[in-house]
VEXGUGU-124002 format. One line per field, with one value per atom (N, C-alpha, C, O, CB): x, z, y; chain; atom name; residue number from 1; residue in three letters. Coordinates in steps of 0.02 Angstrom, whole numbers, plus 32768, in hexadecimal, padded with zeros to 4 digits. Atoms other than C-alpha are relative to their C-alpha. Glycine has a CB too. Layout:
// VEXGUGU-124002
X <- c(X, ...)
Z <- c(Z, ...)
Y <- c(Y, ...)
lummar <- c(A, ...)
bavex <- c(CA, ...)
lomi <- c(NUM, ...)
vomi <- c(ala, ...)
//
This chain:
// VEXGUGU-124002
X <- c(8009, 27F4, 803D, 8076, 7FF7, 7FCA, 2859, 801E, 7FFB, 7FE6, 7FDE, 28D9, 7FF9, 7FFE, 804B, 8008, 28BD, 8042, 8077, 7FE2, 7FC4, 2935, 7FF7, 7FC1, 8010, 8001, 295F, 8031, 8064, 8010, 7FD0, 29B1, 8013, 7FED, 7FE4, 7FE9, 2A15, 802D, 804B, 8025, 7FD3, 2A74, 802F, 801A, 7FD8, 7FCB, 2B18, 8020, 801E, 8035, 7FDA, 2B7A, 803A, 8041, 7FD3, 7FC9, 2C14, 7FEC, 7FB3, 8040, 8010, 2C1D, 7FEA, 7FC0, 803D, 8011, 2C11, 7FC7, 7FB5, 803E, 8037, 2B85, 8011, 7FE6, 7FC3, 7FEB, 2BEA, 7FFD, 7FF9, 8046, 8002, 2BE6, 7FC6, 7FBB, 8043, 8038, 2B4F, 8010, 802F, 7FBE, 7FFA, 2B50, 7FBD, 7FA0, 8039, 803F, 2AB4, 8011, 8033, 7FCE, 7FF3, 2ABA, 7FC1, 7F8C, 8032, 8038, 2A48, 8019, 8053, 7FE3, 7FED, 2A49, 7FC3, 7F8B, 8028, 8036, 29E1, 8003, 7FD7, 8005, 7FF9, 2A20, 801F, 805D, 802C, 7FE7, 2A2E, 802B, 8060, 7FC6, 7FD3, 2A73, 8045, 8078, 7FE0, 7FBF, 2AFB, 802A, 8066, 7FF5, 7FDC, 2B29, 801A, 8052, 7FD3, 7FEA, 2B30, 803C, 806B, 7FC6, 7FC8, 2BA2, 8040, 8076, 7FF1, 7FC7, 2C14, 801D, 805A, 7FEC, 7FE8, 2C1D, 8022, 8058, 7FC5, 7FE6, 2C39, 8040, 8064, 7FCC, 7FC3, 2CC4, 8035, 8065, 7FEE, 7FCD, 2D23, 8011, 804B, 803D, 7FF2, 2D10, 8010, 8025, 7FC5, 7FEE, 2D27, 802E, 8019, 7FC0, 7FD1, 2DC5, 800A, 801E, 8042, 7FF6, 2DCC, 7FC0, 7FC0, 801D, 8040, 2D16, 7FFA, 801F, 7FC7, 8010, 2CD2, 7FED, 8002, 7FC7, 8019, 2C7D, 803A, 803B, 7FD0, 7FC7, 2D20, 802E, 8046, 8028, 7FD4, 2D86, 7FE8, 8011, 8004, 801B, 2D11, 7FE2, 7FC0, 7FCB, 8015, 2CEB, 7FB4, 7F9F, 8027, 8049, 2C2F, 7FE2, 7FD1, 7FE2, 8017, 2BF4, 7FBD, 7FA1, 8033, 803E, 2B59, 7FC5, 7FC2, 8004, 803B, 2AB5, 7FCA, 7FB7, 7FE6, 802F, 2A38, 7FBB, 7F8D, 801D, 803F, 29AF, 7FFE, 8032, 7FF6, 8009, 2969, 7FB7, 7F8A, 8017, 8043, 28D2, 8002, 8032, 7FE7, 8006, 289B, 7FD0, 7FA1, 7FE9, 8028, 284F, 7FF1, 8014, 8024, 8013, 27F8, 802F, 8037, 7FB9, 7FD1, 2877, 803F, 803F, 7FDF, 7FC0, 292C, 7FFB, 801C, 8039, 8008, 28F6, 7FE1, 7FF5, 7FD4, 801D, 2888, 8034, 8038, 7FC4, 7FCC, 2919, 8033, 8048, 8023, 7FD0, 298F, 7FE3, 8006, 8014, 8021, 2911, 8001, 800D, 7FB9, 8000, 2903, 8047, 8050, 7FE3, 7FBA, 29C1, 8012, 8030, 8030, 7FF1, 29D2, 7FDD, 7FFA, 7FEC, 8026, 294B, 8023, 802E, 7FB8, 7FE1, 299E, 8044, 8056, 8006, 7FBE, 2A4A, 7FFC, 802D, 8026, 8009, 2A03, 7FE9, 7FE5, 7FCE, 8018, 29C4, 803A, 8072, 7FD8, 7FD1, 2A1C, 8008, 7FDD, 7FE7, 7FF3, 2A69, 7FC8, 7FB4, 8042, 8035, 29E2, 7FC3, 7FA5, 7FEC, 803A, 2958, 800E, 7FE1, 7FEF, 7FED, 29B6, 7FFE, 7FE6, 8047, 8001, 29CC, 7FB8, 7FAA, 8023, 8047, 2910, 7FE2, 7FBA, 7FD8, 8018, 28EB, 8019, 7FF2, 8016, 7FE3, 2960, 7FDD, 7FCA, 804C, 8020, 2914, 7FB8, 7F9F, 8003, 8046, 2865, 7FFB, 7FC8, 7FE2, 7FFF, 2895, 802C, 801D, 8019, 7FCC, 2929, 8018, 804F, 803B, 7FF1, 2927, 8044, 8062, 7FCB, 7FC0, 29C2, 803B, 8073, 7FFB, 7FCD, 2A23, 8026, 8063, 8032, 7FE1, 2A43, 8012, 7FF4, 7FD1, 7FEB, 2A9A, 7FCB, 7FB8, 8045, 8036, 2A16, 801A, 7FF3, 7FD0, 7FE3, 2A8D, 7FD9, 7FC9, 8048, 8022, 2A35, 7FBB, 7FA7, 7FF8, 8042, 298C, 8007, 7FDE, 7FE0, 7FF4, 29D2, 8012, 7FF9, 8037, 7FE9, 2A25, 7FC7, 7FCC, 8039, 803C, 297A, 7FC8, 7F90, 7FE8, 8031, 291F, 7FEE, 7FC4, 8018)
Z <- c(8036, 0D84, 7FD1, 7FE7, 801B, 8031, 0CE3, 7FF5, 7FF7, 7FBE, 800F, 0CBC, 7FB7, 7F8D, 8014, 8045, 0C1D, 7FDA, 7FF6, 7FFC, 802A, 0B8D, 7FC6, 7FBB, 7FE6, 803A, 0AF3, 7FCC, 7FDD, 8013, 8036, 0A4A, 7FE7, 7FEF, 7FC6, 8019, 09FA, 7FC5, 7FBC, 8038, 8039, 095C, 8004, 800A, 7FBC, 8000, 095D, 7FBB, 7F94, 8036, 803E, 08CB, 800D, 8043, 7FC6, 7FFC, 08A9, 7FE0, 7FCA, 7FDE, 801A, 086D, 7FB7, 7FA2, 8006, 8047, 07B6, 7FF1, 7FB7, 7FD9, 8007, 07D4, 7FD5, 7FB3, 7FE2, 802A, 0780, 8022, 8000, 7FE8, 7FDB, 0809, 8031, 8052, 8024, 7FD0, 086E, 8034, 8025, 7FDC, 7FCA, 0915, 8023, 8036, 8032, 7FDC, 0965, 8042, 8044, 7FD6, 7FBE, 0A1F, 8029, 8015, 8025, 7FD2, 0AAF, 8046, 8056, 7FFA, 7FBB, 0B64, 802D, 8015, 8001, 7FD0, 0C01, 801C, 8041, 803B, 7FE9, 0C21, 7FC7, 7FC2, 8041, 803C, 0B82, 800F, 7FF0, 7FD6, 7FF3, 0BCB, 8018, 8002, 8033, 7FE6, 0C29, 7FC8, 7FC2, 8039, 8036, 0B93, 7FCC, 7FB4, 7FDE, 8030, 0B20, 801C, 7FF7, 7FF1, 7FDF, 0B9C, 7FF9, 7FE9, 804B, 8005, 0B9D, 7FBA, 7FB0, 8015, 8046, 0ADF, 7FEF, 7FD1, 7FD0, 8015, 0ACA, 8024, 800D, 800C, 7FDB, 0B4B, 7FFC, 8022, 8049, 800E, 0B0A, 803B, 8043, 7FE9, 7FC5, 0BA8, 7FEF, 801A, 802F, 8017, 0B41, 7FC4, 7F8B, 7FEC, 8035, 0ADE, 7FC7, 7F91, 801E, 8033, 0A7E, 7FDA, 7FB2, 801E, 801D, 0A47, 7FB7, 7FA2, 8029, 8045, 0995, 7FFF, 7FD3, 7FE3, 7FFC, 09C9, 8007, 7FE5, 803B, 7FF6, 0A04, 7FC2, 7FAC, 803F, 803B, 0971, 7FC5, 7FA2, 7FEC, 8039, 08F3, 8012, 7FEA, 7FDE, 7FE9, 095A, 7FF7, 7FDD, 7FDB, 8007, 0961, 803E, 806E, 7FF5, 7FC6, 09D8, 7FF6, 8026, 8012, 8010, 0982, 8002, 7FD9, 7FBA, 7FFC, 09B7, 7FD3, 7FD9, 8049, 8032, 092A, 8003, 7FE1, 7FBB, 7FFB, 095B, 8042, 805A, 7FC4, 7FC5, 09F4, 8007, 7FED, 8040, 7FF0, 0A2F, 8048, 805B, 7FCE, 7FBD, 0AE1, 8003, 7FDC, 8030, 7FF8, 0B1B, 804A, 8076, 7FE1, 7FBB, 0BB6, 8020, 805D, 8001, 7FE4, 0BCA, 7FD7, 7F9B, 8003, 8023, 0B9D, 7FCC, 7F98, 8032, 8030, 0B47, 7FBF, 7F89, 801F, 803C, 0ACE, 7FDA, 7F9C, 8013, 8020, 0AAC, 7FDD, 7FA5, 8035, 801F, 0A89, 7FC1, 7F8F, 8032, 803B, 0A10, 7FC6, 7F8D, 8010, 8032, 09B4, 7FE4, 7FA8, 801D, 8016, 09AF, 7FCD, 7F99, 803D, 802E, 095D, 7FBD, 7F88, 8020, 803D, 08E0, 7FD5, 7F99, 8010, 8025, 08AE, 7FE5, 7FAD, 802D, 8018, 08A1, 7FC2, 7F9C, 8037, 803A, 081E, 7FC2, 7F8B, 800F, 8038, 07B1, 7FD5, 7FEB, 801A, 802E, 0719, 8015, 8036, 7FB5, 7FED, 072E, 7FE9, 800F, 7FE1, 801A, 06C1, 802D, 803A, 7FB8, 7FD3, 0733, 8042, 805E, 800C, 7FC3, 07CB, 7FF4, 801F, 8016, 8011, 0776, 7FFD, 8015, 7FBE, 8003, 0753, 8045, 8053, 7FD5, 7FBB, 080A, 8023, 8044, 8026, 7FE2, 0845, 7FE6, 800D, 7FF2, 801F, 07CB, 8017, 8017, 7FB4, 7FE9, 080C, 8042, 8050, 8007, 7FC0, 08B6, 7FFD, 801F, 8037, 8000, 088D, 7FB8, 7FA6, 802E, 8048, 07D4, 7FF0, 7FBD, 7FE0, 800D, 07E3, 8023, 8020, 8015, 7FDC, 084C, 8032, 8038, 7FCF, 7FCE, 08D3, 803E, 804B, 8013, 7FC2, 0974, 8036, 8045, 8018, 7FCE, 09F7, 8048, 8076, 7FF3, 7FBD, 0A8C, 8034, 8069, 7FFF, 7FCE, 0AE5, 8011, 804B, 7FE7, 7FF5, 0AD0, 802D, 8059, 7FBD, 7FD9, 0B17, 8048, 8076, 7FE0, 7FBC, 0BAD, 802B, 8068, 7FFD, 7FDB, 0BDD, 7FFF, 8013, 7FE3, 8009, 0BBB, 8042, 8044, 7FD0)
Y <- c(7FD1, E55E, 7FFC, 7FFC, 8048, 8003, E555, 8045, 8078, 7FE3, 7FC1, E5D9, 800F, 7FE3, 7FFC, 7FEB, E63C, 7FFF, 7FF3, 8044, 7FFF, E648, 802F, 804B, 7FBA, 7FD5, E6AB, 7FE7, 7FC8, 8049, 800A, E695, 8045, 8075, 7FD3, 7FC0, E71F, 7FF5, 7FC0, 8028, 8002, E746, 803B, 8075, 8000, 7FCD, E7A5, 8004, 7FD3, 7FF1, 7FF8, E7EA, 8030, 804C, 801A, 7FD0, E854, 8042, 8049, 7FE4, 7FBD, E909, 7FFD, 8026, 802D, 8004, E8D5, 7FCF, 7FC5, 7FEC, 8030, E856, 7FC3, 7FA8, 8023, 8038, E7CD, 7FBC, 7F89, 800C, 803E, E74A, 8002, 8034, 7FF2, 8005, E70F, 7FCB, 7F98, 7FF0, 8030, E6B6, 7FFB, 802E, 8013, 800B, E66A, 7FDF, 7FAB, 7FD5, 801B, E64C, 7FFA, 8013, 802B, 800A, E61B, 800E, 8000, 7FB7, 7FEF, E655, 8005, 800C, 8041, 7FF4, E662, 8047, 805C, 7FCD, 7FBB, E714, 8029, 802F, 8003, 7FDE, E77B, 803D, 8044, 8015, 7FC8, E81E, 7FEB, 8007, 802E, 8018, E7C0, 7FE1, 7FEE, 7FCC, 8022, E756, 8032, 802C, 7FCB, 7FCD, E7EC, 8027, 8035, 8031, 7FDF, E845, 7FD5, 7FEF, 800E, 802D, E7AC, 8000, 8003, 7FB9, 8000, E7A8, 8042, 8043, 7FF3, 7FBF, E862, 8014, 8040, 8035, 7FF0, E866, 7FCA, 7FCA, 800D, 8032, E7CF, 7FD3, 7FC0, 8021, 802A, E767, 7FB8, 7F91, 8002, 8043, E6C9, 8009, 8004, 7FD5, 7FEC, E6F3, 7FCE, 7FE1, 800E, 8033, E64E, 7FEF, 7FC0, 7FC2, 8011, E651, 8019, 8046, 801E, 7FEB, E662, 8049, 806F, 7FD4, 7FBB, E705, 8031, 8065, 8008, 7FD3, E754, 7FFE, 8032, 7FEC, 8007, E70F, 802A, 8048, 7FB6, 7FDC, E760, 8044, 8064, 7FD6, 7FBE, E7FC, 800C, 8040, 8036, 7FFD, E7DB, 8021, 7FFF, 7FB9, 7FDA, E863, 8022, 803E, 8034, 7FDD, E8A6, 7FCE, 7FA0, 8022, 802B, E854, 801E, 8058, 7FF9, 7FE7, E862, 7FDD, 7FF2, 7FF7, 8025, E7E6, 7FDA, 7FC2, 7FD1, 802A, E78F, 7FEC, 800D, 8025, 8018, E72D, 7FE6, 7FC5, 7FC8, 801B, E706, 7FC5, 7FC1, 8037, 803C, E661, 7FF4, 800B, 7FC3, 8010, E61F, 7FCF, 7FCE, 7FE4, 8031, E593, 7FFE, 800E, 7FBA, 8007, E576, 7FC8, 7FCB, 7FF1, 8038, E4D4, 801A, 8005, 7FC9, 7FE2, E538, 8027, 8024, 802D, 7FD7, E5AE, 7FD3, 7FE3, 802B, 802E, E51D, 7FE2, 7FDA, 7FC7, 801B, E4D3, 8032, 8020, 7FEB, 7FCB, E579, 800C, 8016, 8040, 7FF7, E58D, 7FCA, 7FD9, 7FFD, 8037, E4E2, 8009, 7FFC, 7FBC, 7FF4, E50E, 8035, 802A, 8016, 7FC9, E5B3, 7FED, 8001, 803D, 8014, E565, 7FD4, 7FCE, 7FDB, 802A, E4EF, 8026, 800A, 7FCB, 7FD7, E57E, 8019, 8021, 803B, 7FDF, E5C5, 8049, 8065, 7FFB, 7FBA, E671, 802E, 805A, 8017, 7FD4, E6C3, 7FFF, 8033, 7FEC, 8006, E682, 8023, 8043, 7FB6, 7FDC, E6C4, 804B, 8070, 7FEA, 7FB9, E76D, 801A, 8051, 800D, 7FEC, E774, 8004, 8032, 7FCE, 7FFE, E74C, 803F, 8062, 7FC0, 7FC4, E7D5, 803E, 806A, 8004, 7FC5, E852, 8009, 8041, 7FFA, 7FFA, E82B, 8026, 8044, 7FBB, 7FDD, E872, 803E, 8070, 7FD1, 7FCC, E8E1, 800C, 7FF7, 7FEB, 7FF9, E916, 8020, 8011, 8027, 7FDD, E985, 7FDF, 7FF7, 8048, 8025, E907, 802D, 8029, 7FE1, 7FD5, E989, 7FD8, 7FA4, 803B, 8020, E958, 800A, 8042, 801C, 7FFF, E92D, 7FFD, 7FEE, 7FC7, 8006, E931, 8028, 800D, 8017, 7FD7, E9C1, 7FE3, 7FE3, 8047, 8020, E96B, 7FC3, 7FB8, 7FED, 803E, E8C8, 8010, 7FF0, 7FD6, 7FF0, E919, 801B, 801D, 8033, 7FE9, E961, 7FCC, 7FDB, 8041, 8035, E8BC, 7FE1, 7FB4, 7FCC)
lummar <- c(A, A, A, A, A, A, A, A, A, A, A, A, A, A, A, A, A, A, A, A, A, A, A, A, A, A, A, A, A, A, A, A, A, A, A, A, A, A, A, A, A, A, A, A, A, A, A, A, A, A, A, A, A, A, A, A, A, A, A, A, A, A, A, A, A, A, A, A, A, A, A, A, A, A, A, A, A, A, A, A, A, A, A, A, A, A, A, A, A, A, A, A, A, A, A, A, A, A, A, A, A, A, A, A, A, A, A, A, A, A, A, A, A, A, A, A, A, A, A, A, A, A, A, A, A, A, A, A, A, A, A, A, A, A, A, A, A, A, A, A, A, A, A, A, A, A, A, A, A, A, A, A, A, A, A, A, A, A, A, A, A, A, A, A, A, A, A, A, A, A, A, A, A, A, A, A, A, A, A, A, A, A, A, A, A, A, A, A, A, A, A, A, A, A, A, A, A, A, A, A, A, A, A, A, A, A, A, A, A, A, A, A, A, A, A, A, A, A, A, A, A, A, A, A, A, A, A, A, A, A, A, A, A, A, A, A, A, A, A, A, A, A, A, A, A, A, A, A, A, A, A, A, A, A, A, A, A, A, A, A, A, A, A, A, A, A, A, A, A, A, A, A, A, A, A, A, A, A, A, A, A, A, A, A, A, A, A, A, A, A, A, A, A, A, A, A, A, A, A, A, A, A, A, A, A, A, A, A, A, A, A, A, A, A, A, A, A, A, A, A, A, A, A, A, A, A, A, A, A, A, A, A, A, A, A, A, A, A, A, A, A, A, A, A, A, A, A, A, A, A, A, A, A, A, A, A, A, A, A, A, A, A, A, A, A, A, A, A, A, A, A, A, A, A, A, A, A, A, A, A, A, A, A, A, A, A, A, A, A, A, A, A, A, A, A, A, A, A, A, A, A, A, A, A, A, A, A, A, A, A, A, A, A, A, A, A, A, A, A, A, A, A, A, A, A, A, A, A, A, A, A, A, A, A, A, A, A, A, A, A, A, A, A, A, A, A, A, A, A, A, A, A, A, A, A, A, A, A, A, A, A, A, A, A, A, A, A, A, A, A, A, A, A, A, A, A, A, A, A, A, A, A, A, A, A, A, A, A, A, A, A, A, A, A, A)
bavex <- c(N, CA, C, O, CB, N, CA, C, O, CB, N, CA, C, O, CB, N, CA, C, O, CB, N, CA, C, O, CB, N, CA, C, O, CB, N, CA, C, O, CB, N, CA, C, O, CB, N, CA, C, O, CB, N, CA, C, O, CB, N, CA, C, O, CB, N, CA, C, O, CB, N, CA, C, O, CB, N, CA, C, O, CB, N, CA, C, O, CB, N, CA, C, O, CB, N, CA, C, O, CB, N, CA, C, O, CB, N, CA, C, O, CB, N, CA, C, O, CB, N, CA, C, O, CB, N, CA, C, O, CB, N, CA, C, O, CB, N, CA, C, O, CB, N, CA, C, O, CB, N, CA, C, O, CB, N, CA, C, O, CB, N, CA, C, O, CB, N, CA, C, O, CB, N, CA, C, O, CB, N, CA, C, O, CB, N, CA, C, O, CB, N, CA, C, O, CB, N, CA, C, O, CB, N, CA, C, O, CB, N, CA, C, O, CB, N, CA, C, O, CB, N, CA, C, O, CB, N, CA, C, O, CB, N, CA, C, O, CB, N, CA, C, O, CB, N, CA, C, O, CB, N, CA, C, O, CB, N, CA, C, O, CB, N, CA, C, O, CB, N, CA, C, O, CB, N, CA, C, O, CB, N, CA, C, O, CB, N, CA, C, O, CB, N, CA, C, O, CB, N, CA, C, O, CB, N, CA, C, O, CB, N, CA, C, O, CB, N, CA, C, O, CB, N, CA, C, O, CB, N, CA, C, O, CB, N, CA, C, O, CB, N, CA, C, O, CB, N, CA, C, O, CB, N, CA, C, O, CB, N, CA, C, O, CB, N, CA, C, O, CB, N, CA, C, O, CB, N, CA, C, O, CB, N, CA, C, O, CB, N, CA, C, O, CB, N, CA, C, O, CB, N, CA, C, O, CB, N, CA, C, O, CB, N, CA, C, O, CB, N, CA, C, O, CB, N, CA, C, O, CB, N, CA, C, O, CB, N, CA, C, O, CB, N, CA, C, O, CB, N, CA, C, O, CB, N, CA, C, O, CB, N, CA, C, O, CB, N, CA, C, O, CB, N, CA, C, O, CB, N, CA, C, O, CB, N, CA, C, O, CB, N, CA, C, O, CB, N, CA, C, O, CB, N, CA, C, O, CB, N, CA, C, O, CB, N, CA, C, O, CB, N, CA, C, O, CB, N, CA, C, O, CB, N, CA, C, O, CB, N, CA, C, O, CB, N, CA, C, O, CB, N, CA, C, O, CB, N, CA, C, O, CB, N, CA, C, O, CB, N, CA, C, O, CB, N, CA, C, O, CB, N, CA, C, O, CB, N, CA, C, O, CB)
lomi <- c(1, 1, 1, 1, 1, 2, 2, 2, 2, 2, 3, 3, 3, 3, 3, 4, 4, 4, 4, 4, 5, 5, 5, 5, 5, 6, 6, 6, 6, 6, 7, 7, 7, 7, 7, 8, 8, 8, 8, 8, 9, 9, 9, 9, 9, 10, 10, 10, 10, 10, 11, 11, 11, 11, 11, 12, 12, 12, 12, 12, 13, 13, 13, 13, 13, 14, 14, 14, 14, 14, 15, 15, 15, 15, 15, 16, 16, 16, 16, 16, 17, 17, 17, 17, 17, 18, 18, 18, 18, 18, 19, 19, 19, 19, 19, 20, 20, 20, 20, 20, 21, 21, 21, 21, 21, 22, 22, 22, 22, 22, 23, 23, 23, 23, 23, 24, 24, 24, 24, 24, 25, 25, 25, 25, 25, 26, 26, 26, 26, 26, 27, 27, 27, 27, 27, 28, 28, 28, 28, 28, 29, 29, 29, 29, 29, 30, 30, 30, 30, 30, 31, 31, 31, 31, 31, 32, 32, 32, 32, 32, 33, 33, 33, 33, 33, 34, 34, 34, 34, 34, 35, 35, 35, 35, 35, 36, 36, 36, 36, 36, 37, 37, 37, 37, 37, 38, 38, 38, 38, 38, 39, 39, 39, 39, 39, 40, 40, 40, 40, 40, 41, 41, 41, 41, 41, 42, 42, 42, 42, 42, 43, 43, 43, 43, 43, 44, 44, 44, 44, 44, 45, 45, 45, 45, 45, 46, 46, 46, 46, 46, 47, 47, 47, 47, 47, 48, 48, 48, 48, 48, 49, 49, 49, 49, 49, 50, 50, 50, 50, 50, 51, 51, 51, 51, 51, 52, 52, 52, 52, 52, 53, 53, 53, 53, 53, 54, 54, 54, 54, 54, 55, 55, 55, 55, 55, 56, 56, 56, 56, 56, 57, 57, 57, 57, 57, 58, 58, 58, 58, 58, 59, 59, 59, 59, 59, 60, 60, 60, 60, 60, 61, 61, 61, 61, 61, 62, 62, 62, 62, 62, 63, 63, 63, 63, 63, 64, 64, 64, 64, 64, 65, 65, 65, 65, 65, 66, 66, 66, 66, 66, 67, 67, 67, 67, 67, 68, 68, 68, 68, 68, 69, 69, 69, 69, 69, 70, 70, 70, 70, 70, 71, 71, 71, 71, 71, 72, 72, 72, 72, 72, 73, 73, 73, 73, 73, 74, 74, 74, 74, 74, 75, 75, 75, 75, 75, 76, 76, 76, 76, 76, 77, 77, 77, 77, 77, 78, 78, 78, 78, 78, 79, 79, 79, 79, 79, 80, 80, 80, 80, 80, 81, 81, 81, 81, 81, 82, 82, 82, 82, 82, 83, 83, 83, 83, 83, 84, 84, 84, 84, 84, 85, 85, 85, 85, 85, 86, 86, 86, 86, 86, 87, 87, 87, 87, 87, 88, 88, 88, 88, 88, 89, 89, 89, 89, 89, 90, 90, 90, 90, 90, 91, 91, 91, 91, 91, 92, 92, 92, 92, 92, 93, 93, 93, 93, 93, 94, 94, 94, 94, 94, 95, 95, 95, 95, 95, 96, 96, 96, 96, 96, 97, 97, 97, 97, 97, 98, 98, 98, 98, 98, 99, 99, 99, 99, 99)
vomi <- c(met, met, met, met, met, glu, glu, glu, glu, glu, lys, lys, lys, lys, lys, gly, gly, gly, gly, gly, gly, gly, gly, gly, gly, ala, ala, ala, ala, ala, ile, ile, ile, ile, ile, tyr, tyr, tyr, tyr, tyr, ile, ile, ile, ile, ile, leu, leu, leu, leu, leu, thr, thr, thr, thr, thr, asn, asn, asn, asn, asn, lys, lys, lys, lys, lys, leu, leu, leu, leu, leu, asn, asn, asn, asn, asn, thr, thr, thr, thr, thr, thr, thr, thr, thr, thr, leu, leu, leu, leu, leu, tyr, tyr, tyr, tyr, tyr, ile, ile, ile, ile, ile, gly, gly, gly, gly, gly, val, val, val, val, val, thr, thr, thr, thr, thr, ser, ser, ser, ser, ser, asn, asn, asn, asn, asn, leu, leu, leu, leu, leu, pro, pro, pro, pro, pro, lys, lys, lys, lys, lys, arg, arg, arg, arg, arg, leu, leu, leu, leu, leu, tyr, tyr, tyr, tyr, tyr, glu, glu, glu, glu, glu, his, his, his, his, his, gln, gln, gln, gln, gln, asn, asn, asn, asn, asn, gly, gly, gly, gly, gly, leu, leu, leu, leu, leu, phe, phe, phe, phe, phe, pro, pro, pro, pro, pro, asn, asn, asn, asn, asn, ser, ser, ser, ser, ser, phe, phe, phe, phe, phe, val, val, val, val, val, thr, thr, thr, thr, thr, lys, lys, lys, lys, lys, tyr, tyr, tyr, tyr, tyr, asn, asn, asn, asn, asn, leu, leu, leu, leu, leu, lys, lys, lys, lys, lys, lys, lys, lys, lys, lys, ile, ile, ile, ile, ile, ile, ile, ile, ile, ile, tyr, tyr, tyr, tyr, tyr, tyr, tyr, tyr, tyr, tyr, glu, glu, glu, glu, glu, gly, gly, gly, gly, gly, phe, phe, phe, phe, phe, his, his, his, his, his, ser, ser, ser, ser, ser, ile, ile, ile, ile, ile, glu, glu, glu, glu, glu, glu, glu, glu, glu, glu, ala, ala, ala, ala, ala, ile, ile, ile, ile, ile, gly, gly, gly, gly, gly, arg, arg, arg, arg, arg, glu, glu, glu, glu, glu, lys, lys, lys, lys, lys, gln, gln, gln, gln, gln, leu, leu, leu, leu, leu, lys, lys, lys, lys, lys, gly, gly, gly, gly, gly, trp, trp, trp, trp, trp, ala, ala, ala, ala, ala, arg, arg, arg, arg, arg, lys, lys, lys, lys, lys, lys, lys, lys, lys, lys, lys, lys, lys, lys, lys, glu, glu, glu, glu, glu, asp, asp, asp, asp, asp, leu, leu, leu, leu, leu, ile, ile, ile, ile, ile, ala, ala, ala, ala, ala, ser, ser, ser, ser, ser, met, met, met, met, met, asn, asn, asn, asn, asn, pro, pro, pro, pro, pro, lys, lys, lys, lys, lys, trp, trp, trp, trp, trp, ile, ile, ile, ile, ile, asp, asp, asp, asp, asp, leu, leu, leu, leu, leu, thr, thr, thr, thr, thr, asn, asn, asn, asn, asn, glu, glu, glu, glu, glu, ile, ile, ile, ile, ile, met, met, met, met, met, asn, asn, asn, asn, asn, trp, trp, trp, trp, trp)
//
């Protein structure tokens, strides 16, 4: 059986920087990001603790494919995608931790 995956988009308090990531365990990965467990990472450097978008997949391979697709998009297209699920760009941490 294949392990599922997820993609997610993080931002900072001012929504000026976006980060797209992929994981097989979204709650765990979000915890790691929000608690600075990787001090030299892009996420920690730019204080990207607010999760504003995510998608779940049946396999990690599907998630990786989607991550690559989104990383190739212009910022405006990413913003439109985020707004389709989360128009006010609210932090979805509580939703993720109960996912």
